[in-house]
C-alpha positions as CSV (number, residue, x, y, z in Angstrom):
1,M,232.5,-75.2,3.8
2,P,229.6,-73.9,2.7
3,E,227.1,-76.2,0.5
4,F,225.6,-74.8,-2.9
5,T,223.7,-78.1,-3.6
6,L,222.6,-77.3,-7.9
7,R,218.6,-77.8,-8.0
8,K,218.5,-76.9,-11.5
9,T,219.9,-75.3,-14.8
10,M,218.5,-73.5,-17.9
11,V,220.1,-72.5,-21.1
12,F,219.0,-69.9,-23.0
13,V,220.1,-69.4,-27.0
14,E,219.5,-66.4,-29.3
15,T,219.9,-66.0,-33.1
16,I,219.2,-62.9,-34.4
17,H,218.6,-63.0,-37.9
18,H,217.1,-59.7,-38.8
19,E,217.0,-56.2,-37.2
20,N,215.6,-52.5,-39.4
21,G,217.7,-52.0,-42.5
22,P,219.4,-54.6,-44.7
23,A,219.5,-58.7,-43.3
24,P,223.3,-59.0,-41.8
25,A,225.6,-61.4,-43.6
26,A,225.7,-63.6,-40.6
27,P,222.8,-63.5,-37.8
28,R,224.2,-62.6,-33.9
29,V,224.2,-65.6,-31.4
30,R,223.9,-64.7,-27.8
31,A,223.5,-67.6,-25.3
32,A,223.2,-68.1,-21.8
33,V,223.5,-70.3,-18.8
34,V,221.8,-70.1,-15.1
35,A,222.3,-72.3,-12.2
36,I,219.4,-72.5,-9.5
37,V,222.0,-73.2,-6.1
38,S,221.2,-73.1,-2.6
39,N,222.0,-70.3,-0.7
40,P,224.1,-71.5,2.7
41,F,223.8,-67.8,3.7
42,A,220.2,-67.0,3.5
43,G,218.9,-65.6,6.7
44,G,221.6,-65.0,8.5
45,Y,224.9,-62.5,8.5
46,T,228.1,-64.4,7.6
47,P,231.1,-61.7,8.2
48,D,233.4,-63.8,5.8
49,L,232.2,-64.9,2.1
50,Q,235.5,-64.5,0.3
51,S,236.5,-68.2,1.2
52,A,233.1,-69.5,-0.7
53,M,234.2,-68.4,-4.2
54,D,236.4,-71.3,-4.1
55,D,233.6,-73.7,-3.7
56,L,232.0,-72.3,-6.5
57,K,234.5,-72.7,-9.1
58,P,233.4,-75.8,-10.3
59,L,230.0,-74.6,-11.0
60,G,231.4,-71.6,-13.1
61,L,233.8,-74.0,-14.8
62,S,231.2,-76.5,-15.7
63,M,228.5,-73.6,-16.9
64,S,231.2,-72.2,-18.9
65,K,231.9,-75.6,-21.0
66,V,227.5,-75.3,-21.0
67,L,227.7,-72.3,-22.6
68,I,230.7,-73.3,-25.2
69,D,228.8,-76.3,-26.3
70,A,225.5,-74.0,-26.9
71,M,227.3,-71.5,-28.8
72,G,227.8,-74.1,-31.2
73,G,232.0,-74.0,-29.8
74,L,235.0,-71.4,-29.2
75,E,235.0,-70.2,-32.8
76,G,233.8,-66.4,-33.2
77,I,233.0,-65.9,-29.3
78,D,233.7,-62.0,-28.7
79,G,231.3,-61.2,-25.9
80,Y,230.9,-62.6,-22.6
81,G,228.9,-61.4,-18.9
82,K,227.8,-62.6,-15.8
83,A,224.9,-62.1,-13.7
84,A,223.9,-63.3,-10.3
85,L,220.6,-62.5,-8.7
86,C,219.7,-63.6,-4.6
87,G,216.7,-64.7,-3.3
88,E,214.9,-62.7,-0.4
89,G,216.5,-64.3,2.6
90,G,219.9,-63.9,1.0
91,E,222.0,-60.2,0.8
92,L,223.5,-58.4,-2.2
93,E,227.3,-59.7,-1.3
94,H,226.0,-63.0,-1.6
95,A,225.4,-62.9,-5.3
96,A,228.6,-61.3,-5.5
97,L,230.5,-64.3,-4.5
98,W,229.9,-65.1,-8.4
99,H,232.7,-62.4,-9.2
100,V,235.6,-64.6,-9.2
101,P,234.2,-68.0,-10.5
102,G,232.1,-66.8,-12.8
103,G,234.0,-64.4,-14.8
104,Y,237.4,-66.1,-14.4
105,S,235.9,-69.7,-15.7
106,M,235.0,-67.9,-19.0
107,R,238.4,-66.3,-19.4
108,E,240.2,-69.6,-18.6
109,L,238.3,-71.6,-21.4
110,L,238.4,-69.0,-23.8
111,G,241.9,-68.5,-24.0
112,E,243.1,-64.9,-24.3
113,A,240.1,-62.9,-22.9
114,K,241.5,-59.6,-21.6
115,A,238.1,-57.3,-20.8
116,I,236.5,-57.6,-17.4
117,V,233.8,-59.5,-17.4
118,P,230.8,-57.1,-17.4
119,S,228.5,-57.8,-14.0
120,A,225.2,-57.4,-12.4
121,M,223.9,-58.1,-9.1
122,K,220.3,-58.0,-7.1
123,V,218.2,-59.2,-4.8
124,G,214.9,-60.5,-5.9
125,G,211.8,-62.9,-5.6
126,V,210.9,-66.0,-7.6
127,G,210.3,-65.0,-11.5
128,T,212.5,-61.9,-11.2
129,P,214.4,-61.3,-14.4
130,I,217.8,-59.7,-14.6
131,D,219.8,-58.4,-17.5
132,I,223.3,-60.0,-18.3
133,P,225.6,-57.0,-19.4
134,L,227.9,-58.4,-22.2
135,G,230.7,-56.8,-23.7
136,H,233.9,-57.6,-26.0
137,I,236.3,-60.3,-24.4
138,N,239.2,-58.2,-25.4
139,A,238.7,-54.6,-25.7
140,A,236.2,-52.8,-22.6
141,Y,235.7,-49.9,-25.4
142,V,234.3,-51.9,-28.0
143,R,231.2,-49.8,-28.0
144,S,229.5,-52.2,-31.2
145,H,229.7,-54.7,-28.3
146,F,227.7,-53.0,-25.1
147,D,224.4,-55.3,-24.8
148,A,222.7,-57.1,-22.2
149,M,220.4,-60.3,-22.0
150,E,217.8,-61.1,-19.9
151,V,217.1,-64.0,-18.4
152,S,214.5,-65.3,-15.6
153,V,213.2,-68.5,-13.9
154,P,209.5,-69.3,-13.6
155,D,210.7,-70.5,-10.3
156,G,213.6,-69.3,-9.0
157,P,215.6,-68.0,-6.9
158,R,213.3,-69.3,-4.2
159,T,213.9,-67.3,-0.6
160,D,217.0,-69.2,0.4
161,E,218.6,-69.4,-3.4
162,I,220.4,-67.9,-5.4
163,L,220.6,-67.6,-9.6
164,F,224.1,-67.5,-10.9
165,A,223.9,-66.6,-14.9
166,L,226.6,-66.7,-17.6
167,A,226.6,-65.5,-21.0
168,M,228.7,-65.3,-24.0
169,S,228.1,-63.6,-27.3
170,R,229.1,-63.9,-31.0
171,G,229.4,-60.3,-33.2
172,A,228.4,-56.8,-32.5
173,R,224.9,-55.8,-32.3
174,I,223.2,-56.2,-35.7
175,H,224.0,-52.7,-37.6
176,S,225.7,-51.3,-34.9
177,R,227.1,-47.7,-35.4
178,M,227.7,-46.0,-32.3
179,G,231.5,-45.1,-33.4
180,G,233.7,-45.7,-30.5
181,L,236.6,-48.3,-30.9
182,E,236.3,-50.3,-33.9
183,V,236.9,-54.5,-33.0
184,S,239.4,-54.1,-36.0
185,E,241.4,-51.5,-33.8
186,V,241.7,-54.0,-30.8
187,K,245.2,-54.5,-29.6
188,G,243.8,-56.2,-26.6
189,E,247.0,-55.1,-24.3
190,D,245.6,-54.0,-20.9
191,G,241.3,-55.2,-21.6
192,L,240.2,-52.0,-22.2
193,R,241.1,-51.2,-26.0
């Protein structure tokens, strides 16, 4: 069983009160939580990585709970996304370990989330920023919720670490006007529409 020793976590919360045009009726809220963990696979090649996703499930659930608290509770959360940034001693597949534990943990706690959880992965050095893509939780085609939240950690990920990130949002982009499927039209049957 590989050890993903947790070094630190950080929480980011954005409350967007205004953009160009009239002020919205309610601000938009986006939040992210990141965890910096040791990468037990750094510096070498490991042919079988999939079983390590199970070891990360408790971290995914813990981070999801922190994120929901940072959002002020479940009510109105309608966007989510995940990302992972591997230090230079690792590889992109180490970041990909986050697909199941990150995405399924949020979906489990949010309840009826049907859409795929948007994801980004990359390898980079200390302080490298990563954009966490956001999409609607029940219908991937809702354009008003296409967004990204950038996060970075000044002292991570180190060469032998991985940064795992989750993000959630409440509401569409301020003054969204790009057409497409509207939230009021979501059927939530197939995760697309």
